[in-house]
C-alpha angles and dihedrals in degrees: 000000000000110000091242090073097079139123114279096018118124125235126196113195128180121203085031100148096084147353121017093353093056093043089053090049089054091051092050091046091052088057093054097255127152112246132216105183121191132189139145092232107079096185094048092045092053093046095045096052100048087098091055104061125167115262137174091280104044138018125223119203129178126205125189110211147135111248090209090063117087090195090057090051089050090054090050091049091054091049093049093047091054098043103031107033092170089066136228121320101178122032118186116184103195111138112124144164136196111210128183129211117271119268114291091011132104126217087262096054099043112070092174089064089064095039095052092046095049092043090068107021097046112012089041085065099043089047090055094047093049091048099049108022092098090051092052096044097043091117137018101225111052112091109244137162143199123204123191116192110225131168139235085236087068090056110034091029104210116197121257109066111038096171093054092045093048093047091052092044087057090052089055091053092046092050092049093052093045090052091049092049096049096041091082103023097045113013088171090069115074122197123207134186108213111206109184122202122216100329129176101236134141091277091055093042088067087072102029121048090202134022112284116230091244095057129091122223119246088249091059091052092050092048089052090046095052091050092051092046089055088055092051094246116164101190103054098189107183124208122209136199092288106032125054126208089251093055091048090053092050092049091050091048090052092048093053088043089069088071097038095049098038096247124151118272119280096005091168089073104030114110092226093049105028096096093045090049092052090050092047093050090048091049091059092062111125092018127099105244 
């Protein structure tokens, strides 16, 4: 495993009350790490962490807060400084929302739809980085790690929810720049962009009462993530029970090919290009995109 998963190290995880955040908390707990678990849902956070109690070897703390609020982050910072003076070793920025335009409005006539989405999905990440980057980079020897949870929708950009896609595309860019910055200044701190596949989380459960066969569990995603972190992989592109890593790579290559080859935007979904796109993605099989 990545060296950050070790007894006595401290993990701060947002969106920790369910899904991938909670599964990551369980992994950290199993390795003897201290936990600081944050979420906006107090009831869910309390219920989800009953199985992760403090013990003589590691301390579990919960913190109810809104990641879009800088004042909430400041309160959390003060708490962490007083209770964990050695700082944060593992920071996972994972909280996310999927809003829809207000009734009778489209994405293009509802600016609040974009603002509310970016407030959590993007600024919730930059707020966390700004608050704890000094804590994580305080030395150049202790193994530490930062994980930002992105989305394939921020890469292949399927139609339907432009604010969500754009917010996750911004997370990808932020993670890339953070990785670049710390590579030289703090080689002991690794940065990873987690890109889950079809995963049965709270967001997905809104549409499916039980886990679809094609979806992975959050625990599968976290197991895959920890393995890739141990290998030093930045882009942790998760498969699922329907989509392989190879197919993901070919779809991404096709999407970026729209720009490279002068095609219209989002040809994979356009009625006049959809068949050509499917053929082109299929033709890449067996080749490294």
